[in-house]
KEKOLLO-643020 format. One record per residue (C-alpha): residue number from 1; x, y, z; residue in three letters. Coordinates in nm, 4 decimals, decimal comma, m for minus. Layout:
! KEKOLLO-643020
+-----+----------+----------+----------+------+
! pos !        X !        Y !        Z ! code !
+-----+----------+----------+----------+------+
! NUM !        X !        Y !        Z !  Ala !
...
+-----+----------+----------+----------+------+
//
This chain:
! KEKOLLO-643020
+-----+----------+----------+----------+------+
! pos !        X !        Y !        Z ! code !
+-----+----------+----------+----------+------+
!   1 !   0,9552 !  m1,7759 !  m2,4015 !  Met !
!   2 !   0,7938 !  m2,1132 !  m2,3421 !  Ala !
!   3 !   0,8846 !  m2,0942 !  m1,9721 !  Gly !
!   4 !   0,7420 !  m1,7442 !  m1,9474 !  Ala !
!   5 !   0,4184 !  m1,8481 !  m2,1138 !  Val !
!   6 !   0,3998 !  m2,1597 !  m1,8903 !  Gly !
!   7 !   0,4485 !  m1,9431 !  m1,5789 !  Leu !
!   8 !   0,1678 !  m1,7165 !  m1,7008 !  Phe !
!   9 !  m0,0683 !  m2,0157 !  m1,7503 !  Ile !
!  10 !   0,0276 !  m2,1609 !  m1,4136 !  Ser !
!  11 !  m0,0562 !  m1,8459 !  m1,2226 !  Ile !
!  12 !  m0,3827 !  m1,8021 !  m1,4138 !  Val !
!  13 !  m0,4834 !  m2,1580 !  m1,3271 !  Leu !
!  14 !  m0,3876 !  m2,0895 !  m0,9597 !  His !
!  15 !  m0,6136 !  m1,7818 !  m0,9483 !  Glu !
!  16 !  m0,8973 !  m1,9474 !  m1,1550 !  Ile !
!  17 !  m0,9128 !  m2,2251 !  m0,8876 !  Thr !
!  18 !  m0,9603 !  m1,9557 !  m0,6271 !  His !
!  19 !  m1,2386 !  m1,7934 !  m0,8320 !  Ala !
!  20 !  m1,4306 !  m2,1168 !  m0,9013 !  Leu !
!  21 !  m1,4387 !  m2,2126 !  m0,5416 !  Ile !
!  22 !  m1,5294 !  m1,8608 !  m0,4312 !  Ala !
!  23 !  m1,8256 !  m1,8598 !  m0,6722 !  Arg !
!  24 !  m1,9389 !  m2,1888 !  m0,5185 !  Arg !
!  25 !  m1,9615 !  m2,0146 !  m0,1826 !  Tyr !
!  26 !  m2,1421 !  m1,7009 !  m0,3064 !  Asp !
!  27 !  m1,8281 !  m1,4874 !  m0,3140 !  Met !
!  28 !  m1,8192 !  m1,3407 !  m0,6707 !  Pro !
!  29 !  m1,4750 !  m1,2410 !  m0,8094 !  Ile !
!  30 !  m1,4510 !  m0,8875 !  m0,9270 !  Ala !
!  31 !  m1,1468 !  m0,9712 !  m1,1486 !  Gly !
!  32 !  m0,8103 !  m1,1477 !  m1,1750 !  Ile !
!  33 !  m0,4987 !  m0,9312 !  m1,2085 !  Thr !
!  34 !  m0,1549 !  m1,0539 !  m1,3065 !  Leu !
!  35 !   0,1501 !  m0,8445 !  m1,2195 !  Phe !
!  36 !   0,5196 !  m0,8727 !  m1,1571 !  Ile !
!  37 !   0,4848 !  m1,0509 !  m0,8188 !  Phe !
!  38 !   0,2189 !  m1,3038 !  m0,9331 !  Gly !
!  39 !  m0,1509 !  m1,2709 !  m0,9444 !  Gly !
!  40 !  m0,4577 !  m1,1509 !  m0,7454 !  Val !
!  41 !  m0,8173 !  m1,2812 !  m0,7485 !  Ala !
!  42 !  m1,0206 !  m0,9896 !  m0,6158 !  Glu !
!  43 !  m1,3219 !  m1,0934 !  m0,4081 !  Leu !
!  44 !  m1,6264 !  m0,8622 !  m0,4363 !  His !
!  45 !  m1,7120 !  m0,9320 !  m0,0672 !  Lys !
!  46 !  m1,5604 !  m1,0946 !   0,2341 !  Glu !
!  47 !  m1,5701 !  m1,4755 !   0,2876 !  Pro !
!  48 !  m1,9161 !  m1,5972 !   0,4228 !  Thr !
!  49 !  m1,7628 !  m1,8401 !   0,6736 !  Ser !
!  50 !  m1,4404 !  m1,9732 !   0,8066 !  Ala !
!  51 !  m1,4938 !  m2,2904 !   0,5989 !  Lys !
!  52 !  m1,5442 !  m2,0904 !   0,2799 !  Ala !
!  53 !  m1,2286 !  m1,8920 !   0,3604 !  Glu !
!  54 !  m1,0276 !  m2,2051 !   0,4070 !  Phe !
!  55 !  m1,1508 !  m2,3871 !   0,0924 !  Leu !
!  56 !  m1,1035 !  m2,0780 !  m0,1303 !  Val !
!  57 !  m0,7602 !  m2,0055 !   0,0102 !  Ala !
!  58 !  m0,6292 !  m2,3705 !  m0,0068 !  Ile !
!  59 !  m0,7563 !  m2,4259 !  m0,3572 !  Gly !
!  60 !  m0,4875 !  m2,2254 !  m0,5264 !  Gly !
!  61 !  m0,1934 !  m2,3969 !  m0,3724 !  Pro !
!  62 !  m0,3521 !  m2,7365 !  m0,4361 !  Ile !
!  63 !  m0,3995 !  m2,6523 !  m0,7961 !  Ala !
!  64 !  m0,0395 !  m2,5542 !  m0,8276 !  Ser !
!  65 !   0,0787 !  m2,8766 !  m0,6474 !  Met !
!  66 !  m0,1248 !  m3,0873 !  m0,8877 !  Val !
!  67 !   0,0011 !  m2,9039 !  m1,1994 !  Leu !
!  68 !   0,3487 !  m2,9241 !  m1,0681 !  Gly !
!  69 !   0,3298 !  m3,2928 !  m0,9947 !  Thr !
!  70 !   0,1942 !  m3,3650 !  m1,3460 !  Val !
!  71 !   0,4699 !  m3,1665 !  m1,5036 !  Leu !
!  72 !   0,7437 !  m3,3436 !  m1,2969 !  Leu !
!  73 !   0,5918 !  m3,6811 !  m1,3849 !  Val !
!  74 !   0,6034 !  m3,5847 !  m1,7569 !  Val !
!  75 !   0,9647 !  m3,4612 !  m1,7062 !  Ala !
!  76 !   1,0622 !  m3,7980 !  m1,5373 !  Ser !
!  77 !   0,9827 !  m3,9834 !  m1,8621 !  Val !
!  78 !   1,0731 !  m3,6898 !  m2,0757 !  Gly !
!  79 !   1,4394 !  m3,7529 !  m2,1675 !  Pro !
!  80 !   1,3348 !  m4,0455 !  m2,3913 !  Asp !
!  81 !   1,0506 !  m3,8581 !  m2,5748 !  Val !
!  82 !   1,1223 !  m3,4785 !  m2,5341 !  Leu !
!  83 !   1,3968 !  m3,2685 !  m2,6788 !  Ser !
!  84 !   1,6446 !  m3,1291 !  m2,4287 !  Pro !
!  85 !   1,4881 !  m2,7830 !  m2,4499 !  Ala !
!  86 !   1,1376 !  m2,9097 !  m2,3907 !  Ala !
!  87 !   1,2549 !  m3,1302 !  m2,1066 !  Phe !
!  88 !   1,4181 !  m2,8331 !  m1,9408 !  Gly !
!  89 !   1,1058 !  m2,6187 !  m1,9658 !  Val !
!  90 !   0,8728 !  m2,8952 !  m1,8311 !  Val !
!  91 !   1,1109 !  m2,9611 !  m1,5377 !  Ser !
!  92 !   1,1436 !  m2,5866 !  m1,4676 !  Tyr !
!  93 !   0,7619 !  m2,5312 !  m1,4625 !  Leu !
!  94 !   0,7115 !  m2,8426 !  m1,2446 !  Gly !
!  95 !   0,9649 !  m2,7125 !  m0,9904 !  Asp !
!  96 !   0,8307 !  m2,3543 !  m1,0166 !  Leu !
!  97 !   0,4700 !  m2,4665 !  m0,9523 !  Asn !
!  98 !   0,5735 !  m2,6445 !  m0,6297 !  Trp !
!  99 !   0,7648 !  m2,3368 !  m0,5226 !  Ile !
! 100 !   0,4620 !  m2,1259 !  m0,5958 !  Leu !
! 101 !   0,2425 !  m2,3526 !  m0,3898 !  Ala !
! 102 !   0,4858 !  m2,3776 !  m0,0968 !  Leu !
! 103 !   0,5616 !  m2,0082 !  m0,0835 !  Phe !
! 104 !   0,1864 !  m1,9249 !  m0,0861 !  Asn !
! 105 !   0,1309 !  m2,1641 !   0,2116 !  Leu !
! 106 !   0,3441 !  m1,9528 !   0,4322 !  Val !
! 107 !   0,0966 !  m1,8359 !   0,7120 !  Pro !
! 108 !   0,1473 !  m1,4646 !   0,6343 !  Ala !
! 109 !  m0,1527 !  m1,2616 !   0,5192 !  Phe !
! 110 !  m0,2429 !  m1,1922 !   0,2354 !  Pro !
! 111 !  m0,0747 !  m1,5132 !   0,1043 !  Leu !
! 112 !  m0,2989 !  m1,8060 !   0,0700 !  Asp !
! 113 !  m0,1359 !  m1,9537 !   0,3785 !  Gly !
! 114 !  m0,2193 !  m1,6427 !   0,5750 !  Gly !
! 115 !  m0,5778 !  m1,6792 !   0,4739 !  Arg !
! 116 !  m0,5840 !  m2,0481 !   0,5793 !  Val !
! 117 !  m0,4244 !  m1,9128 !   0,9081 !  Phe !
! 118 !  m0,7012 !  m1,6609 !   0,9364 !  Arg !
! 119 !  m0,9672 !  m1,9194 !   0,8658 !  Ala !
! 120 !  m0,8361 !  m2,1387 !   1,1522 !  Gly !
! 121 !  m0,8291 !  m1,8476 !   1,3876 !  Leu !
! 122 !  m1,1744 !  m1,7405 !   1,2779 !  Trp !
! 123 !  m1,3151 !  m2,0882 !   1,3353 !  Gly !
! 124 !  m1,1501 !  m2,1174 !   1,6709 !  Trp !
! 125 !  m1,2100 !  m1,7677 !   1,8174 !  Met !
! 126 !  m1,5400 !  m1,7043 !   1,6215 !  Asp !
! 127 !  m1,4111 !  m1,3473 !   1,5676 !  Asp !
! 128 !  m1,3355 !  m1,2426 !   1,2067 !  Phe !
! 129 !  m1,1923 !  m0,9078 !   1,3022 !  Ala !
! 130 !  m0,9497 !  m1,0412 !   1,5579 !  Arg !
! 131 !  m0,8456 !  m1,3259 !   1,3337 !  Ala !
! 132 !  m0,7744 !  m1,0679 !   1,0503 !  Thr !
! 133 !  m0,5599 !  m0,8504 !   1,2793 !  Arg !
! 134 !  m0,3471 !  m1,1429 !   1,3961 !  Ile !
! 135 !  m0,3096 !  m1,2844 !   1,0332 !  Ala !
! 136 !  m0,2201 !  m0,9304 !   0,9005 !  Ala !
! 137 !   0,0364 !  m0,8856 !   1,1788 !  Gly !
! 138 !   0,1975 !  m1,2177 !   1,0704 !  Ala !
! 139 !   0,1981 !  m1,0886 !   0,7159 !  Gly !
! 140 !   0,3646 !  m0,7662 !   0,8225 !  Glu !
! 141 !   0,6309 !  m0,9478 !   1,0264 !  Phe !
! 142 !   0,6985 !  m1,1888 !   0,7325 !  Phe !
! 143 !   0,7275 !  m0,8950 !   0,4943 !  Gly !
! 144 !   0,9811 !  m0,7245 !   0,7137 !  Ile !
! 145 !   1,1817 !  m1,0523 !   0,7468 !  Ala !
! 146 !   1,1935 !  m1,0838 !   0,3657 !  Met !
! 147 !   1,3064 !  m0,7215 !   0,3331 !  Ile !
! 148 !   1,5889 !  m0,7748 !   0,5814 !  Leu !
! 149 !   1,6908 !  m1,1029 !   0,4176 !  Tyr !
! 150 !   1,6851 !  m0,9338 !   0,0744 !  Gly !
! 151 !   1,9173 !  m0,6609 !   0,2090 !  Ile !
! 152 !   2,1495 !  m0,9298 !   0,3525 !  Leu !
! 153 !   2,1588 !  m1,1165 !   0,0177 !  Glu !
! 154 !   2,2315 !  m0,7821 !  m0,1629 !  Phe !
! 155 !   2,5277 !  m0,6840 !   0,0573 !  Val !
! 156 !   2,6793 !  m1,0314 !   0,0413 !  Thr !
! 157 !   2,6940 !  m1,0198 !  m0,3359 !  Gly !
! 158 !   2,3678 !  m1,1859 !  m0,4521 !  Asn !
! 159 !   2,2248 !  m0,8635 !  m0,5884 !  Ala !
! 160 !   1,9447 !  m0,9998 !  m0,8114 !  Ile !
! 161 !   1,7980 !  m1,2269 !  m0,5487 !  Ala !
! 162 !   1,8377 !  m0,9576 !  m0,2816 !  Gly !
! 163 !   1,6487 !  m0,6946 !  m0,4837 !  Val !
! 164 !   1,3707 !  m0,9469 !  m0,5776 !  Trp !
! 165 !   1,3321 !  m1,0543 !  m0,2119 !  Leu !
! 166 !   1,3294 !  m0,6933 !  m0,0972 !  Phe !
! 167 !   1,0493 !  m0,5843 !  m0,3226 !  Phe !
! 168 !   0,8331 !  m0,8945 !  m0,2588 !  Ile !
! 169 !   0,8706 !  m0,8315 !   0,1152 !  Gly !
! 170 !   0,7880 !  m0,4701 !   0,0664 !  Phe !
! 171 !   0,4780 !  m0,5648 !  m0,1325 !  Phe !
! 172 !   0,3590 !  m0,8182 !   0,1307 !  Leu !
! 173 !   0,4192 !  m0,5872 !   0,4193 !  His !
! 174 !   0,2061 !  m0,3198 !   0,2415 !  Gly !
! 175 !  m0,0672 !  m0,5625 !   0,1500 !  Ala !
! 176 !  m0,0875 !  m0,6867 !   0,5027 !  Ala !
! 177 !  m0,1178 !  m0,3345 !   0,6323 !  Gly !
! 178 !  m0,3860 !  m0,2715 !   0,3691 !  Ala !
! 179 !  m0,5894 !  m0,5559 !   0,5104 !  Ala !
! 180 !  m0,6022 !  m0,3828 !   0,8437 !  Arg !
! 181 !  m0,7281 !  m0,0686 !   0,6716 !  Gln !
! 182 !  m0,9865 !  m0,2629 !   0,4777 !  Asp !
! 183 !  m1,1090 !  m0,4164 !   0,8030 !  Leu !
! 184 !  m1,1462 !  m0,0719 !   0,9558 !  Ala !
! 185 !  m1,3349 !   0,0470 !   0,6511 !  Leu !
! 186 !  m1,5731 !  m0,2449 !   0,6602 !  Arg !
! 187 !  m1,6445 !  m0,2169 !   1,0312 !  Arg !
! 188 !  m1,7027 !   0,1578 !   0,9954 !  Thr !
! 189 !  m1,9139 !   0,1871 !   0,6760 !  Phe !
! 190 !  m2,0916 !  m0,1515 !   0,6431 !  Ala !
! 191 !  m2,4652 !  m0,1051 !   0,7052 !  Gly !
! 192 !  m2,4302 !   0,2809 !   0,7277 !  Leu !
! 193 !  m2,6470 !   0,4554 !   0,4644 !  Pro !
! 194 !  m2,4909 !   0,7412 !   0,2715 !  Val !
! 195 !  m2,7747 !   0,9670 !   0,3889 !  Ser !
! 196 !  m2,5859 !   0,9860 !   0,7282 !  Val !
! 197 !  m2,2584 !   1,0981 !   0,5782 !  Leu !
! 198 !  m2,3684 !   1,3159 !   0,2881 !  Met !
! 199 !  m2,3445 !   1,6971 !   0,2848 !  Gln !
! 200 !  m2,6969 !   1,8316 !   0,2941 !  Arg !
! 201 !  m2,7881 !   2,1558 !   0,1131 !  Asn !
! 202 !  m2,5197 !   2,0930 !  m0,1523 !  Pro !
! 203 !  m2,3968 !   2,3783 !  m0,3761 !  Ile !
! 204 !  m2,5616 !   2,3723 !  m0,7089 !  Gly !
! 205 !  m2,5758 !   2,6127 !  m1,0002 !  Val !
! 206 !  m2,8767 !   2,7456 !  m1,1930 !  Ala !
! 207 !  m2,9147 !   2,6677 !  m1,5698 !  Pro !
! 208 !  m2,9392 !   3,0305 !  m1,6516 !  Asp !
! 209 !  m2,6213 !   3,1356 !  m1,4828 !  Leu !
! 210 !  m2,3613 !   3,2766 !  m1,7129 !  Ser !
! 211 !  m2,0257 !   3,1027 !  m1,7530 !  Ile !
! 212 !  m1,8377 !   3,4129 !  m1,6368 !  Ala !
! 213 !  m2,0318 !   3,4037 !  m1,3081 !  Asp !
! 214 !  m1,9897 !   3,0339 !  m1,2739 !  Leu !
! 215 !  m1,6159 !   3,0648 !  m1,2935 !  Ile !
! 216 !  m1,5969 !   3,3727 !  m1,0732 !  Glu !
! 217 !  m1,8442 !   3,2815 !  m0,7970 !  His !
! 218 !  m1,8222 !   2,8976 !  m0,8009 !  Tyr !
! 219 !  m1,5088 !   2,7514 !  m0,9443 !  Phe !
! 220 !  m1,2838 !   3,0154 !  m0,7963 !  Tyr !
! 221 !  m1,4726 !   3,0263 !  m0,4679 !  Arg !
! 222 !  m1,5296 !   2,6612 !  m0,3790 !  Tyr !
! 223 !  m1,2476 !   2,5056 !  m0,5785 !  Tyr !
! 224 !  m1,4650 !   2,2170 !  m0,7020 !  Phe !
! 225 !  m1,4095 !   2,0852 !  m1,0576 !  Lys !
! 226 !  m1,7740 !   2,0059 !  m1,1145 !  Ala !
! 227 !  m2,1098 !   2,1294 !  m0,9970 !  Phe !
! 228 !  m2,4685 !   1,9854 !  m1,0218 !  Pro !
! 229 !  m2,7072 !   2,2017 !  m1,2218 !  Val !
! 230 !  m3,0423 !   2,2474 !  m1,0366 !  Leu !
! 231 !  m3,3803 !   2,3792 !  m1,1308 !  Arg !
! 232 !  m3,6054 !   2,3998 !  m0,8169 !  Asp !
! 233 !  m3,3961 !   2,1278 !  m0,6534 !  His !
! 234 !  m3,4379 !   1,8971 !  m0,9577 !  Glu !
! 235 !  m3,1130 !   1,7680 !  m1,0860 !  Leu !
! 236 !  m3,1010 !   1,8606 !  m1,4674 !  Val !
! 237 !  m2,7366 !   1,8051 !  m1,5387 !  Gly !
! 238 !  m2,3673 !   1,8586 !  m1,4458 !  Cys !
! 239 !  m2,1135 !   2,1108 !  m1,5495 !  Ile !
! 240 !  m1,7330 !   2,0670 !  m1,5195 !  Met !
! 241 !  m1,4417 !   2,2951 !  m1,5569 !  Ala !
! 242 !  m1,3377 !   2,1083 !  m1,8669 !  Asn !
! 243 !  m1,6709 !   2,2082 !  m2,0298 !  Asp !
! 244 !  m1,5996 !   2,5772 !  m2,0073 !  Val !
! 245 !  m1,2156 !   2,5748 !  m2,0336 !  Arg !
! 246 !  m1,2146 !   2,6285 !  m2,4124 !  Asn !
! 247 !  m1,4713 !   2,8988 !  m2,4335 !  Leu !
! 248 !  m1,3296 !   3,2399 !  m2,5507 !  Pro !
! 249 !  m1,3294 !   3,4864 !  m2,2646 !  Pro !
! 250 !  m1,5569 !   3,7124 !  m2,4718 !  Gly !
! 251 !  m1,8264 !   3,4505 !  m2,4927 !  Asp !
! 252 !  m1,8382 !   3,3723 !  m2,1203 !  Arg !
! 253 !  m2,0771 !   3,6456 !  m2,0268 !  Thr !
! 254 !  m2,3181 !   3,5500 !  m2,3114 !  Arg !
! 255 !  m2,3103 !   3,1654 !  m2,2791 !  Val !
! 256 !  m2,5198 !   3,0059 !  m2,0061 !  Arg !
! 257 !  m2,4718 !   2,6939 !  m1,8072 !  Val !
! 258 !  m2,7631 !   2,5322 !  m1,9806 !  Ala !
! 259 !  m2,5738 !   2,5787 !  m2,3083 !  Asp !
! 260 !  m2,2728 !   2,3608 !  m2,2069 !  Val !
! 261 !  m2,3936 !   2,1412 !  m1,9271 !  Met !
! 262 !  m2,4131 !   1,7645 !  m1,9840 !  Arg !
! 263 !  m2,6229 !   1,4794 !  m1,8320 !  Pro !
! 264 !  m2,4771 !   1,3537 !  m1,5089 !  Cys !
! 265 !  m2,3037 !   1,0189 !  m1,5437 !  Ser !
! 266 !  m2,4718 !   0,7258 !  m1,3650 !  Pro !
! 267 !  m2,1292 !   0,6443 !  m1,2107 !  Glu !
! 268 !  m2,1605 !   0,9542 !  m0,9784 !  Ile !
! 269 !  m2,5287 !   0,9241 !  m0,8964 !  Val !
! 270 !  m2,6379 !   0,7117 !  m0,5881 !  Ile !
! 271 !  m2,9533 !   0,6714 !  m0,3815 !  Pro !
! 272 !  m2,9643 !   0,7906 !  m0,0222 !  Pro !
! 273 !  m3,0220 !   0,4436 !   0,1208 !  Asp !
! 274 !  m2,7105 !   0,2932 !  m0,0461 !  Leu !
! 275 !  m2,4624 !   0,1432 !   0,2023 !  Glu !
! 276 !  m2,1646 !   0,3687 !   0,2523 !  Ala !
! 277 !  m1,9218 !   0,0849 !   0,1914 !  Leu !
! 278 !  m2,0810 !   0,0224 !  m0,1518 !  Glu !
! 279 !  m2,0449 !   0,4005 !  m0,2275 !  Ala !
! 280 !  m1,6812 !   0,3882 !  m0,1302 !  Leu !
! 281 !  m1,6256 !   0,0977 !  m0,3724 !  Ile !
! 282 !  m1,8041 !   0,2969 !  m0,6450 !  Lys !
! 283 !  m1,5690 !   0,5898 !  m0,5823 !  Met !
! 284 !  m1,2646 !   0,3655 !  m0,5953 !  Gln !
! 285 !  m1,3805 !   0,1930 !  m0,9207 !  Gly !
! 286 !  m1,4527 !   0,5183 !  m1,1038 !  Gly !
! 287 !  m1,1844 !   0,7252 !  m0,9341 !  Arg !
! 288 !  m1,4498 !   0,9795 !  m0,8132 !  His !
! 289 !  m1,4074 !   1,1838 !  m0,4961 !  Ser !
! 290 !  m1,7645 !   1,3134 !  m0,4830 !  Arg !
! 291 !  m2,1041 !   1,1338 !  m0,5522 !  Leu !
! 292 !  m2,4421 !   1,2947 !  m0,6000 !  Leu !
! 293 !  m2,7150 !   1,1578 !  m0,3690 !  Val !
! 294 !  m3,0395 !   1,1630 !  m0,5792 !  Val !
! 295 !  m3,3849 !   1,0289 !  m0,5216 !  Glu !
! 296 !  m3,6684 !   1,0635 !  m0,7693 !  Glu !
! 297 !  m3,4731 !   1,3166 !  m0,9639 !  Gly !
! 298 !  m3,4134 !   1,5489 !  m0,6695 !  Arg !
! 299 !  m3,0624 !   1,6140 !  m0,5290 !  Leu !
! 300 !  m3,0615 !   1,5410 !  m0,1612 !  His !
! 301 !  m2,6977 !   1,5808 !  m0,0902 !  Gly !
! 302 !  m2,3299 !   1,5185 !  m0,1969 !  Val !
! 303 !  m2,1161 !   1,2367 !  m0,0544 !  Leu !
! 304 !  m1,7538 !   1,3443 !  m0,0413 !  Ala !
! 305 !  m1,4578 !   1,1100 !   0,0125 !  Leu !
! 306 !  m1,2937 !   1,3686 !   0,2415 !  Ser !
! 307 !  m1,5984 !   1,3563 !   0,4719 !  Asp !
! 308 !  m1,5913 !   0,9711 !   0,4758 !  Met !
! 309 !  m1,2190 !   0,9680 !   0,5682 !  Leu !
! 310 !  m1,2768 !   1,2297 !   0,8345 !  Gln !
! 311 !  m1,5550 !   1,0212 !   0,9820 !  Tyr !
! 312 !  m1,3269 !   0,7149 !   0,9781 !  Leu !
! 313 !  m1,0495 !   0,8979 !   1,1622 !  Leu !
! 314 !  m1,2867 !   1,0440 !   1,4175 !  Leu !
! 315 !  m1,4340 !   0,7004 !   1,4874 !  Lys !
! 316 !  m1,0850 !   0,5551 !   1,5372 !  Gln !
! 317 !  m0,9775 !   0,8428 !   1,7625 !  Glu !
! 318 !  m1,2932 !   0,8214 !   1,9728 !  Leu !
! 319 !  m1,2808 !   0,4429 !   2,0008 !  Gly !
! 320 !  m1,5719 !   0,3842 !   1,7692 !  Gly !
! 321 !  m1,8222 !   0,5659 !   1,9734 !  Asn !
! 322 !  m1,9464 !   0,8263 !   1,7205 !  Ile !
! 323 !  m2,3165 !   0,8800 !   1,7280 !  Arg !
! 324 !  m2,4344 !   0,8508 !   1,3766 !  Asp !
! 325 !  m2,7226 !   1,0890 !   1,4392 !  Ser !
! 326 !  m2,4711 !   1,3667 !   1,5063 !  Ser !
! 327 !  m2,3701 !   1,3456 !   1,1341 !  Leu !
! 328 !  m2,7258 !   1,4130 !   0,9960 !  Ser !
! 329 !  m2,6944 !   1,7855 !   1,0505 !  Ala !
! 330 !  m2,6001 !   2,0055 !   0,7598 !  Ser !
! 331 !  m2,2389 !   2,0276 !   0,6809 !  Lys !
! 332 !  m2,0194 !   2,3022 !   0,5307 !  Thr !
! 333 !  m1,8830 !   2,1809 !   0,1929 !  Pro !
! 334 !  m1,5097 !   2,1326 !   0,1911 !  Gly !
! 335 !  m1,2498 !   2,0715 !  m0,0917 !  Thr !
! 336 !  m1,2422 !   1,7230 !  m0,2262 !  Ser !
! 337 !  m0,9571 !   1,4754 !  m0,2069 !  Thr !
! 338 !  m0,8539 !   1,2239 !  m0,4639 !  Thr !
! 339 !  m0,8053 !   0,8567 !  m0,4223 !  Gly !
! 340 !  m0,9690 !   0,5856 !  m0,2140 !  Ala !
! 341 !  m0,8702 !   0,2964 !   0,0037 !  Ala !
! 342 !  m0,8810 !  m0,0467 !  m0,1619 !  Gly !
! 343 !  m1,1936 !  m0,2516 !  m0,1181 !  Ala !
! 344 !  m1,0994 !  m0,5665 !  m0,2999 !  Ala !
! 345 !  m1,0007 !  m0,8699 !  m0,1147 !  Arg !
! 346 !  m0,7068 !  m1,0366 !  m0,3001 !  Pro !
! 347 !  m0,6210 !  m1,3993 !  m0,3020 !  Tyr !
! 348 !  m0,2447 !  m1,3977 !  m0,3618 !  Gln !
! 349 !  m0,0159 !  m1,5909 !  m0,5824 !  Ala !
! 350 !   0,3388 !  m1,4609 !  m0,5504 !  Ala !
! 351 !   0,6193 !  m1,6601 !  m0,7152 !  Pro !
+-----+----------+----------+----------+------+
//
């Protein structure tokens, strides 16, 4: 138990060091998450410079080295003052912190060493995108190598170590691939206003519409789970399938939308000049697939995750040469999709 608590504290200190240095360089941390493979400090935006990337990345391993050295020094004089159990725990945590530091210095993205590697490439080539692709490629290669080594360990009889290495390699390979996707998202949506991507002339319902007509002519026709309620293009509320589900069938012709609608949550309302990347982060944080584009109380359009992903795929297929003006025309609403690509930039600590 003491060793588990000590490992928990060690990883927290590793990640807090990343966070403190990141804040020093105007890179706020969205949060710190601990999980089975270690911890992640999630940056709210990309590093501001190669120097900032290097210092933030190297801070975690240095913190682990310092903590590991202190613990090993204590353990070196421990046999005379510590109980055997305490001596064992202190020695274990000292070794483990050094292992944590050295493993994270492997130049494989998204490990800290991979970010140090990217910072070096970025400073040398002055090309953040290319540096990210190379570092992510190294991360994917290292992940595959760990997967293969884990399989080898498993078949030669070391089952526990083999399974552990396999899953860490699988995780690192996936995280490196996600870094490529995150780069594509940033290059596509950064600086692009949501007014370019939104569906104009969105489908709304009138407050005096009966619930029976709402179900028959809107829910069953468009397959959306929610609709904005409009009065002369003014947004007066939202109505969801859950709001009408429990109404008795006999009441659905009598009850009107205005009777059961609710105010639209601020989480799904955005202005038309908001950057599309920020809208995507908002979708991810609230697990929404559609956002209402509102200005001065009037609904101008709906931003759908499916449209954003379609735009991304088209831009990749056409080599990034989509004319943004071509997307300003009215669109036919389509069915929504769920989920969103990750937008947080993790600093990794994997034991």
